[in-house]
C-alpha positions as YAML, in Angstrom:
chain: A
units: angstrom
residues:
- id: 1
  name: UNK
  ca: [-21.96, 12.08, 3.80]
- id: 2
  name: UNK
  ca: [-19.80, 14.64, 5.57]
- id: 3
  name: UNK
  ca: [-17.68, 13.53, 8.51]
- id: 4
  name: UNK
  ca: [-16.02, 15.57, 11.25]
- id: 5
  name: UNK
  ca: [-13.19, 15.01, 13.67]
- id: 6
  name: UNK
  ca: [-13.54, 14.83, 17.40]
- id: 7
  name: UNK
  ca: [-11.23, 17.17, 19.30]
- id: 8
  name: UNK
  ca: [-10.85, 19.46, 16.30]
- id: 9
  name: UNK
  ca: [-9.18, 22.17, 18.34]
- id: 10
  name: UNK
  ca: [-6.13, 19.93, 18.89]
- id: 11
  name: UNK
  ca: [-5.94, 18.29, 15.49]
- id: 12
  name: UNK
  ca: [-3.56, 20.41, 13.52]
- id: 13
  name: UNK
  ca: [-0.91, 21.85, 15.77]
- id: 14
  name: UNK
  ca: [2.75, 21.92, 14.81]
- id: 15
  name: UNK
  ca: [4.85, 18.94, 15.94]
- id: 16
  name: UNK
  ca: [5.90, 18.79, 19.56]
- id: 17
  name: UNK
  ca: [9.71, 18.99, 19.09]
- id: 18
  name: UNK
  ca: [11.48, 22.19, 20.06]
- id: 19
  name: UNK
  ca: [10.48, 25.23, 18.06]
- id: 20
  name: UNK
  ca: [13.13, 26.72, 15.78]
- id: 21
  name: UNK
  ca: [14.57, 30.14, 16.41]
- id: 22
  name: UNK
  ca: [12.25, 32.87, 15.11]
- id: 23
  name: UNK
  ca: [12.95, 33.75, 11.48]
- id: 24
  name: UNK
  ca: [11.22, 34.91, 8.35]
- id: 25
  name: UNK
  ca: [10.98, 31.24, 7.31]
- id: 26
  name: UNK
  ca: [8.49, 30.65, 10.13]
- id: 27
  name: UNK
  ca: [5.90, 32.71, 8.27]
- id: 28
  name: UNK
  ca: [5.69, 29.99, 5.66]
- id: 29
  name: UNK
  ca: [4.48, 26.41, 5.68]
- id: 30
  name: UNK
  ca: [7.11, 25.56, 3.07]
- id: 31
  name: UNK
  ca: [10.02, 27.67, 1.88]
- id: 32
  name: UNK
  ca: [12.61, 26.86, -0.79]
- id: 33
  name: UNK
  ca: [15.59, 28.97, -1.79]
- id: 34
  name: UNK
  ca: [17.67, 28.31, -4.90]
- id: 35
  name: UNK
  ca: [16.69, 24.64, -4.72]
- id: 36
  name: UNK
  ca: [18.46, 22.55, -7.36]
- id: 37
  name: UNK
  ca: [18.42, 18.89, -8.26]
- id: 38
  name: UNK
  ca: [20.64, 17.35, -10.91]
- id: 39
  name: UNK
  ca: [20.23, 13.67, -11.72]
- id: 40
  name: UNK
  ca: [23.55, 12.19, -12.77]
- id: 41
  name: UNK
  ca: [24.04, 10.58, -16.15]
- id: 42
  name: UNK
  ca: [23.22, 6.88, -16.17]
- id: 43
  name: UNK
  ca: [23.79, 4.51, -19.07]
- id: 44
  name: UNK
  ca: [22.47, 6.17, -22.20]
- id: 45
  name: UNK
  ca: [20.64, 8.82, -20.19]
- id: 46
  name: UNK
  ca: [22.44, 12.18, -19.94]
- id: 47
  name: UNK
  ca: [22.51, 14.22, -16.74]
- id: 48
  name: UNK
  ca: [19.26, 16.10, -16.14]
- id: 49
  name: UNK
  ca: [18.71, 19.27, -14.14]
- id: 50
  name: UNK
  ca: [15.22, 18.65, -12.75]
- id: 51
  name: UNK
  ca: [15.11, 21.77, -10.57]
- id: 52
  name: UNK
  ca: [16.97, 24.89, -11.67]
- id: 53
  name: UNK
  ca: [17.35, 26.92, -8.49]
- id: 54
  name: UNK
  ca: [13.70, 27.49, -7.65]
- id: 55
  name: UNK
  ca: [12.51, 29.97, -5.02]
- id: 56
  name: UNK
  ca: [9.11, 29.23, -3.53]
- id: 57
  name: UNK
  ca: [7.31, 30.39, -0.38]
- id: 58
  name: UNK
  ca: [4.00, 28.75, 0.53]
- id: 59
  name: UNK
  ca: [2.03, 30.73, 3.16]
- id: 60
  name: UNK
  ca: [0.70, 28.99, 6.24]
- id: 61
  name: UNK
  ca: [-3.02, 28.35, 6.12]
- id: 62
  name: UNK
  ca: [-3.28, 28.49, 2.34]
- id: 63
  name: UNK
  ca: [-4.56, 26.05, -0.25]
- id: 64
  name: UNK
  ca: [-1.66, 26.17, -2.68]
- id: 65
  name: UNK
  ca: [-1.65, 24.65, -6.17]
- id: 66
  name: UNK
  ca: [1.56, 23.46, -7.80]
- id: 67
  name: UNK
  ca: [0.94, 23.10, -11.53]
- id: 68
  name: UNK
  ca: [3.10, 22.09, -14.44]
- id: 69
  name: UNK
  ca: [3.31, 19.67, -17.36]
- id: 70
  name: UNK
  ca: [4.73, 16.16, -16.93]
- id: 71
  name: UNK
  ca: [8.45, 16.31, -16.21]
- id: 72
  name: UNK
  ca: [8.31, 19.90, -15.00]
- id: 73
  name: UNK
  ca: [9.87, 19.07, -11.62]
- id: 74
  name: UNK
  ca: [6.80, 18.89, -9.34]
- id: 75
  name: UNK
  ca: [7.42, 15.36, -8.09]
- id: 76
  name: UNK
  ca: [11.13, 16.03, -7.57]
- id: 77
  name: UNK
  ca: [10.27, 19.03, -5.41]
- id: 78
  name: UNK
  ca: [7.80, 17.02, -3.32]
- id: 79
  name: UNK
  ca: [10.19, 14.09, -2.94]
- id: 80
  name: UNK
  ca: [12.94, 16.39, -1.68]
- id: 81
  name: UNK
  ca: [10.59, 17.76, 0.98]
- id: 82
  name: UNK
  ca: [9.54, 14.23, 1.95]
- id: 83
  name: UNK
  ca: [13.15, 13.11, 2.32]
- id: 84
  name: UNK
  ca: [12.94, 10.64, -0.57]
- id: 85
  name: UNK
  ca: [15.30, 12.54, -2.90]
- id: 86
  name: UNK
  ca: [18.50, 14.36, -1.94]
- id: 87
  name: UNK
  ca: [18.79, 17.90, -3.24]
- id: 88
  name: UNK
  ca: [21.92, 18.99, -5.12]
- id: 89
  name: UNK
  ca: [22.07, 22.46, -3.61]
- id: 90
  name: UNK
  ca: [19.95, 25.20, -2.08]
- id: 91
  name: UNK
  ca: [17.78, 25.04, 1.03]
- id: 92
  name: UNK
  ca: [14.25, 24.13, 2.03]
- id: 93
  name: UNK
  ca: [12.27, 24.28, 5.25]
- id: 94
  name: UNK
  ca: [8.91, 22.92, 6.39]
- id: 95
  name: UNK
  ca: [6.98, 24.73, 9.13]
- id: 96
  name: UNK
  ca: [10.20, 26.58, 9.98]
- id: 97
  name: UNK
  ca: [12.37, 23.44, 10.21]
- id: 98
  name: UNK
  ca: [15.29, 23.21, 7.78]
- id: 99
  name: UNK
  ca: [15.26, 19.80, 6.08]
- id: 100
  name: UNK
  ca: [19.04, 19.49, 6.62]
- id: 101
  name: UNK
  ca: [19.37, 20.95, 10.13]
- id: 102
  name: UNK
  ca: [16.18, 19.44, 11.60]
- id: 103
  name: UNK
  ca: [15.23, 16.59, 9.25]
- id: 104
  name: UNK
  ca: [13.14, 14.69, 11.81]
- id: 105
  name: UNK
  ca: [11.05, 17.72, 12.77]
- id: 106
  name: UNK
  ca: [10.69, 18.74, 9.11]
- id: 107
  name: UNK
  ca: [9.34, 15.32, 8.14]
- id: 108
  name: UNK
  ca: [7.02, 15.30, 11.18]
- id: 109
  name: UNK
  ca: [5.52, 18.57, 9.91]
- id: 110
  name: UNK
  ca: [4.41, 17.17, 6.57]
- id: 111
  name: UNK
  ca: [2.10, 14.47, 5.30]
- id: 112
  name: UNK
  ca: [2.37, 13.39, 1.69]
- id: 113
  name: UNK
  ca: [-0.42, 11.66, -0.23]
- id: 114
  name: UNK
  ca: [1.31, 10.05, -3.23]
- id: 115
  name: UNK
  ca: [-0.24, 9.62, -6.64]
- id: 116
  name: UNK
  ca: [0.44, 5.89, -6.71]
- id: 117
  name: UNK
  ca: [-1.91, 3.58, -4.79]
- id: 118
  name: UNK
  ca: [0.97, 1.96, -2.90]
- id: 119
  name: UNK
  ca: [-0.87, 0.04, -0.18]
- id: 120
  name: UNK
  ca: [-0.07, -3.54, 0.84]
- id: 121
  name: UNK
  ca: [-3.11, -5.54, -0.29]
- id: 122
  name: UNK
  ca: [-2.84, -7.94, 2.66]
- id: 123
  name: UNK
  ca: [-3.15, -5.25, 5.35]
- id: 124
  name: UNK
  ca: [-6.43, -3.83, 6.60]
- id: 125
  name: UNK
  ca: [-6.95, -0.05, 6.81]
- id: 126
  name: UNK
  ca: [-6.71, -0.24, 10.60]
- id: 127
  name: UNK
  ca: [-3.39, -2.10, 10.35]
- id: 128
  name: UNK
  ca: [-2.07, 0.36, 7.77]
- id: 129
  name: UNK
  ca: [-2.91, 3.26, 10.08]
- id: 130
  name: UNK
  ca: [-1.40, 1.66, 13.16]
- id: 131
  name: UNK
  ca: [1.82, 0.76, 11.33]
- id: 132
  name: UNK
  ca: [2.18, 4.29, 9.94]
- id: 133
  name: UNK
  ca: [1.57, 5.79, 13.39]
- id: 134
  name: UNK
  ca: [4.26, 3.53, 14.80]
- id: 135
  name: UNK
  ca: [6.74, 4.65, 12.13]
- id: 136
  name: UNK
  ca: [6.18, 8.25, 13.21]
- id: 137
  name: UNK
  ca: [6.49, 7.39, 16.90]
- id: 138
  name: UNK
  ca: [2.93, 8.34, 17.77]
- id: 139
  name: UNK
  ca: [2.19, 6.86, 21.25]
- id: 140
  name: UNK
  ca: [-0.66, 4.35, 21.26]
- id: 141
  name: UNK
  ca: [-2.66, 6.50, 23.67]
- id: 142
  name: UNK
  ca: [-2.56, 9.40, 21.17]
- id: 143
  name: UNK
  ca: [-3.46, 7.48, 18.03]
- id: 144
  name: UNK
  ca: [-6.74, 8.30, 16.27]
- id: 145
  name: UNK
  ca: [-7.00, 5.39, 13.87]
- id: 146
  name: UNK
  ca: [-10.77, 4.96, 13.95]
- id: 147
  name: UNK
  ca: [-11.42, 8.69, 14.21]
- id: 148
  name: UNK
  ca: [-9.50, 9.41, 11.02]
- id: 149
  name: UNK
  ca: [-10.91, 6.39, 9.18]
- id: 150
  name: UNK
  ca: [-14.40, 7.61, 10.08]
- id: 151
  name: UNK
  ca: [-13.55, 11.06, 8.75]
- id: 152
  name: UNK
  ca: [-12.53, 9.43, 5.48]
- id: 153
  name: UNK
  ca: [-15.71, 7.31, 5.38]
- id: 154
  name: UNK
  ca: [-13.72, 4.11, 5.87]
- id: 155
  name: UNK
  ca: [-14.67, 3.10, 9.42]
- id: 156
  name: UNK
  ca: [-16.90, 0.29, 8.13]
- id: 157
  name: UNK
  ca: [-13.92, -1.06, 6.14]
- id: 158
  name: UNK
  ca: [-11.40, -0.87, 8.99]
- id: 159
  name: UNK
  ca: [-10.93, -4.65, 9.16]
- id: 160
  name: UNK
  ca: [-11.29, -5.45, 5.46]
- id: 161
  name: UNK
  ca: [-8.20, -6.36, 3.44]
- id: 162
  name: UNK
  ca: [-6.96, -3.44, 1.35]
- id: 163
  name: UNK
  ca: [-7.18, -5.60, -1.78]
- id: 164
  name: UNK
  ca: [-10.99, -5.61, -1.41]
- id: 165
  name: UNK
  ca: [-11.23, -1.81, -1.42]
- id: 166
  name: UNK
  ca: [-12.23, 0.13, -4.51]
- id: 167
  name: UNK
  ca: [-9.79, 2.56, -6.11]
- id: 168
  name: UNK
  ca: [-11.59, 5.49, -4.53]
- id: 169
  name: UNK
  ca: [-11.44, 3.91, -1.08]
- id: 170
  name: UNK
  ca: [-7.73, 3.27, -1.47]
- id: 171
  name: UNK
  ca: [-7.26, 6.90, -2.43]
- id: 172
  name: UNK
  ca: [-9.04, 7.97, 0.76]
- id: 173
  name: UNK
  ca: [-6.94, 5.54, 2.79]
- id: 174
  name: UNK
  ca: [-3.79, 7.25, 1.47]
- id: 175
  name: UNK
  ca: [-5.16, 10.58, 2.74]
- id: 176
  name: UNK
  ca: [-5.92, 9.01, 6.13]
- id: 177
  name: UNK
  ca: [-2.45, 7.44, 6.27]
- id: 178
  name: UNK
  ca: [-0.81, 10.83, 5.69]
- id: 179
  name: UNK
  ca: [-2.72, 12.32, 8.63]
- id: 180
  name: UNK
  ca: [-1.78, 9.88, 11.40]
- id: 181
  name: UNK
  ca: [0.90, 12.15, 12.91]
- id: 182
  name: UNK
  ca: [-1.10, 15.40, 12.87]
- id: 183
  name: UNK
  ca: [0.96, 17.20, 10.20]
- id: 184
  name: UNK
  ca: [0.22, 20.92, 9.85]
- id: 185
  name: UNK
  ca: [1.08, 20.64, 6.13]
- id: 186
  name: UNK
  ca: [-0.55, 18.12, 3.79]
- id: 187
  name: UNK
  ca: [0.69, 17.57, 0.23]
- id: 188
  name: UNK
  ca: [-1.65, 15.82, -2.17]
- id: 189
  name: UNK
  ca: [0.04, 14.67, -5.35]
- id: 190
  name: UNK
  ca: [-2.63, 14.27, -8.06]
- id: 191
  name: UNK
  ca: [-5.21, 13.12, -5.47]
- id: 192
  name: UNK
  ca: [-8.06, 12.73, -7.95]
- id: 193
  name: UNK
  ca: [-6.15, 11.18, -10.86]
- id: 194
  name: UNK
  ca: [-8.15, 8.33, -12.32]
- id: 195
  name: UNK
  ca: [-11.20, 8.72, -10.08]
- id: 196
  name: UNK
  ca: [-14.76, 9.45, -11.18]
- id: 197
  name: UNK
  ca: [-16.42, 12.85, -10.92]
- id: 198
  name: UNK
  ca: [-18.46, 11.97, -7.82]
- id: 199
  name: UNK
  ca: [-15.42, 10.82, -5.86]
- id: 200
  name: UNK
  ca: [-13.44, 13.82, -7.08]
- id: 201
  name: UNK
  ca: [-16.08, 16.15, -5.64]
- id: 202
  name: UNK
  ca: [-16.08, 14.16, -2.41]
- id: 203
  name: UNK
  ca: [-12.32, 14.50, -2.08]
- id: 204
  name: UNK
  ca: [-12.62, 18.22, -2.78]
- id: 205
  name: UNK
  ca: [-15.00, 18.47, 0.18]
- id: 206
  name: UNK
  ca: [-12.49, 16.64, 2.39]
- id: 207
  name: UNK
  ca: [-9.71, 19.00, 1.32]
- id: 208
  name: UNK
  ca: [-11.87, 22.04, 2.10]
- id: 209
  name: UNK
  ca: [-12.82, 20.67, 5.53]
- id: 210
  name: UNK
  ca: [-9.18, 19.97, 6.38]
- id: 211
  name: UNK
  ca: [-8.26, 23.51, 5.37]
- id: 212
  name: UNK
  ca: [-11.06, 24.94, 7.50]
- id: 213
  name: UNK
  ca: [-9.56, 23.12, 10.49]
- id: 214
  name: UNK
  ca: [-6.17, 24.79, 9.99]
- id: 215
  name: UNK
  ca: [-4.21, 22.51, 7.68]
- id: 216
  name: UNK
  ca: [-2.07, 24.05, 4.96]
- id: 217
  name: UNK
  ca: [-2.85, 22.18, 1.75]
- id: 218
  name: UNK
  ca: [-0.43, 21.85, -1.18]
- id: 219
  name: UNK
  ca: [-2.06, 20.33, -4.23]
- id: 220
  name: UNK
  ca: [-0.47, 19.14, -7.45]
- id: 221
  name: UNK
  ca: [-2.97, 18.43, -10.19]
- id: 222
  name: UNK
  ca: [-3.34, 18.36, -13.96]
- id: 223
  name: UNK
  ca: [-7.07, 19.13, -13.60]
- id: 224
  name: UNK
  ca: [-6.98, 22.88, -14.00]
- id: 225
  name: UNK
  ca: [-10.60, 23.25, -12.88]
- id: 226
  name: UNK
  ca: [-9.57, 21.55, -9.63]
- id: 227
  name: UNK
  ca: [-6.93, 24.19, -8.90]
- id: 228
  name: UNK
  ca: [-9.30, 26.95, -9.92]
- id: 229
  name: UNK
  ca: [-12.07, 25.64, -7.63]
- id: 230
  name: UNK
  ca: [-9.95, 24.92, -4.55]
- id: 231
  name: UNK
  ca: [-6.81, 27.04, -4.43]
- id: 232
  name: UNK
  ca: [-6.14, 30.62, -3.42]
- id: 233
  name: UNK
  ca: [-2.49, 30.73, -4.54]
- id: 234
  name: UNK
  ca: [-0.98, 29.04, -7.59]
- id: 235
  name: UNK
  ca: [2.57, 28.34, -8.71]
- id: 236
  name: UNK
  ca: [3.36, 27.09, -12.21]
- id: 237
  name: UNK
  ca: [6.56, 25.12, -12.73]
- id: 238
  name: UNK
  ca: [7.93, 24.43, -16.18]
- id: 239
  name: UNK
  ca: [11.27, 22.86, -17.13]
- id: 240
  name: UNK
  ca: [12.48, 23.01, -13.52]
- id: 241
  name: UNK
  ca: [11.72, 26.70, -13.05]
- id: 242
  name: UNK
  ca: [8.92, 28.64, -11.38]
- id: 243
  name: UNK
  ca: [7.36, 30.70, -14.17]
- id: 244
  name: UNK
  ca: [4.58, 32.18, -12.00]
- id: 245
  name: UNK
  ca: [3.59, 32.25, -8.33]
- id: 246
  name: UNK
  ca: [0.67, 34.53, -7.51]
- id: 247
  name: UNK
  ca: [-2.80, 34.70, -6.08]
- id: 248
  name: UNK
  ca: [-5.35, 33.01, -8.33]
- id: 249
  name: UNK
  ca: [-7.17, 36.20, -9.31]
- id: 250
  name: UNK
  ca: [-3.91, 38.04, -10.01]
- id: 251
  name: UNK
  ca: [-2.72, 35.18, -12.18]
- id: 252
  name: UNK
  ca: [-5.95, 35.13, -14.17]
- id: 253
  name: UNK
  ca: [-5.71, 38.87, -14.75]
- id: 254
  name: UNK
  ca: [-2.35, 38.41, -16.50]
- id: 255
  name: UNK
  ca: [-3.95, 37.07, -19.65]
- id: 256
  name: UNK
  ca: [-3.93, 39.90, -22.17]
- id: 257
  name: UNK
  ca: [-6.73, 38.66, -24.46]
- id: 258
  name: UNK
  ca: [-10.46, 38.60, -23.85]
- id: 259
  name: UNK
  ca: [-13.22, 37.09, -25.95]
- id: 260
  name: UNK
  ca: [-16.30, 38.94, -27.16]
- id: 261
  name: UNK
  ca: [-19.29, 36.91, -28.38]
- id: 262
  name: UNK
  ca: [-21.69, 38.79, -30.69]
- id: 263
  name: UNK
  ca: [-25.17, 37.60, -31.68]
- id: 264
  name: UNK
  ca: [-26.92, 39.52, -34.47]
- id: 265
  name: UNK
  ca: [-30.64, 39.69, -35.18]
- id: 266
  name: UNK
  ca: [-29.96, 37.25, -38.06]
- id: 267
  name: UNK
  ca: [-27.39, 34.42, -38.14]
- id: 268
  name: UNK
  ca: [-23.93, 35.69, -39.14]
- id: 269
  name: UNK
  ca: [-22.70, 33.85, -42.25]
- id: 270
  name: UNK
  ca: [-19.38, 35.60, -42.87]
- id: 271
  name: UNK
  ca: [-16.85, 37.64, -40.97]
- id: 272
  name: UNK
  ca: [-17.55, 41.37, -41.50]
- id: 273
  name: UNK
  ca: [-14.91, 43.30, -43.40]
- id: 274
  name: UNK
  ca: [-14.75, 45.72, -40.45]
- id: 275
  name: UNK
  ca: [-12.96, 42.98, -38.48]
- id: 276
  name: UNK
  ca: [-10.29, 42.21, -41.07]
- id: 277
  name: UNK
  ca: [-6.95, 41.74, -39.34]
- id: 278
  name: UNK
  ca: [-8.58, 40.82, -36.02]
- id: 279
  name: UNK
  ca: [-8.90, 37.36, -34.44]
- id: 280
  name: UNK
  ca: [-12.51, 36.77, -35.41]
- id: 281
  name: UNK
  ca: [-14.24, 33.50, -36.22]
- id: 282
  name: UNK
  ca: [-17.73, 32.28, -36.98]
- id: 283
  name: UNK
  ca: [-19.30, 29.89, -34.47]
- id: 284
  name: UNK
  ca: [-21.56, 26.94, -35.26]
- id: 285
  name: UNK
  ca: [-24.55, 28.65, -33.62]
- id: 286
  name: UNK
  ca: [-24.38, 31.64, -36.01]
- id: 287
  name: UNK
  ca: [-22.64, 33.97, -33.56]
- id: 288
  name: UNK
  ca: [-19.31, 35.73, -33.95]
- id: 289
  name: UNK
  ca: [-16.31, 35.31, -31.62]
- id: 290
  name: UNK
  ca: [-13.69, 38.06, -31.44]
- id: 291
  name: UNK
  ca: [-10.44, 37.87, -29.46]
- id: 292
  name: UNK
  ca: [-9.07, 41.27, -28.55]
- id: 293
  name: UNK
  ca: [-6.49, 42.90, -26.30]
- id: 294
  name: UNK
  ca: [-8.12, 45.51, -24.02]
- id: 295
  name: UNK
  ca: [-4.83, 47.43, -23.93]
- id: 296
  name: UNK
  ca: [-4.98, 47.90, -27.70]
- id: 297
  name: UNK
  ca: [-8.69, 48.25, -28.41]
- id: 298
  name: UNK
  ca: [-11.99, 48.11, -26.59]
- id: 299
  name: UNK
  ca: [-15.18, 46.11, -26.96]
- id: 300
  name: UNK
  ca: [-17.02, 49.34, -27.76]
- id: 301
  name: UNK
  ca: [-14.73, 50.01, -30.74]
- id: 302
  name: UNK
  ca: [-15.43, 46.50, -32.08]
- id: 303
  name: UNK
  ca: [-19.18, 46.89, -31.61]
- id: 304
  name: UNK
  ca: [-19.10, 50.33, -33.23]
- id: 305
  name: UNK
  ca: [-17.31, 48.93, -36.28]
- id: 306
  name: UNK
  ca: [-19.90, 46.16, -36.60]
- id: 307
  name: UNK
  ca: [-22.80, 48.60, -36.32]
- id: 308
  name: UNK
  ca: [-21.21, 50.94, -38.88]
- id: 309
  name: UNK
  ca: [-20.96, 47.96, -41.23]
- id: 310
  name: UNK
  ca: [-24.72, 47.43, -41.02]
- id: 311
  name: UNK
  ca: [-24.94, 44.63, -38.47]
- id: 312
  name: UNK
  ca: [-27.91, 44.76, -36.08]
- id: 313
  name: UNK
  ca: [-26.62, 43.45, -32.78]
- id: 314
  name: UNK
  ca: [-29.10, 41.53, -30.63]
- id: 315
  name: UNK
  ca: [-26.85, 40.45, -27.77]
- id: 316
  name: UNK
  ca: [-23.23, 40.44, -26.59]
- id: 317
  name: UNK
  ca: [-21.30, 38.56, -23.94]
- id: 318
  name: UNK
  ca: [-17.70, 38.37, -22.81]
- id: 319
  name: UNK
  ca: [-15.71, 35.32, -21.75]
- id: 320
  name: UNK
  ca: [-13.14, 35.83, -19.01]
- id: 321
  name: UNK
  ca: [-9.80, 34.04, -18.96]
- id: 322
  name: UNK
  ca: [-9.59, 30.76, -17.12]
- id: 323
  name: UNK
  ca: [-6.65, 28.93, -15.61]
- id: 324
  name: UNK
  ca: [-6.13, 26.87, -18.76]
- id: 325
  name: UNK
  ca: [-5.47, 30.06, -20.72]
- id: 326
  name: UNK
  ca: [-2.88, 31.15, -18.14]
- id: 327
  name: UNK
  ca: [-1.24, 27.74, -18.05]
- id: 328
  name: UNK
  ca: [-0.92, 27.49, -21.83]
- id: 329
  name: UNK
  ca: [0.38, 31.02, -22.15]
- id: 330
  name: UNK
  ca: [3.05, 30.62, -19.46]
- id: 331
  name: UNK
  ca: [4.27, 27.16, -20.52]
- id: 332
  name: UNK
  ca: [4.23, 27.66, -24.29]
- id: 333
  name: UNK
  ca: [7.53, 27.70, -26.13]
- id: 334
  name: UNK
  ca: [6.76, 31.20, -27.36]
- id: 335
  name: UNK
  ca: [6.36, 32.43, -23.76]
- id: 336
  name: UNK
  ca: [9.63, 30.79, -22.73]
- id: 337
  name: UNK
  ca: [11.50, 32.47, -25.57]
- id: 338
  name: UNK
  ca: [10.22, 35.98, -24.90]
...
């Protein structure tokens, strides 16, 4: 069931503290310049450079995906923004507030939904919300505890102990908790990790509704279909570096190979000699799959070669690149060494 907020027009304004001086940074929800983090050596563990001088600009009003394999630096980046990890060098700002110059205003401009379900089991959702609002200095008269819980579908569980909530309910409570201080920027760190498909779709709907109301959403996820379905801009981080940051469609267009599926009038039992040297393979359903680079050859050339070899073609289809193709290409060792 979909839920809506009362007073939507006032929900997602920037924090009340004084506005920063106008600058280019104010065009972005989050901006990072040459941001580095080096974890010092400890015991048998050598020093590790988790972030290697990344530059990143996240537009206001976007749904932005931050992708990367485990250990790529995503969590370090988020924790620096949230004030949980100290950067080694570089700069970062949130909603125009530098995290060093205006740390209080920067933190007030962001809500972070962590991956871990770190909720005290002996508090009720209402108590969790009230305590979080108090930590952010939200006056009691301005708190929207029940309003937000209702939006998350948790109003009927407001007075139940958190330990009685299902995993999905706890996940929604984390989202609600991150929204108590009206942040214009919401970061969701693997929000659907470990939840079932139905709840994942439900959370997707919540994210879309928040975005429609003006919130900038930053999403980290290892579900590539999630980023492809929700996000308009995508950054890929690997080994502490940003290897791509572009609009989703532009990023997808970077894949050089396309796939052509050919179905003949009779099942294909062997790869035609006309395709020797090409990336062709037989499929279990008797069709032929051919990977090709449009810059080097065309589908028409492939089809012409098959026809010249005596194949009667009944049907053809092409398969466009998806985000998984982009991700694998940009984070592969071969790509890094080019």
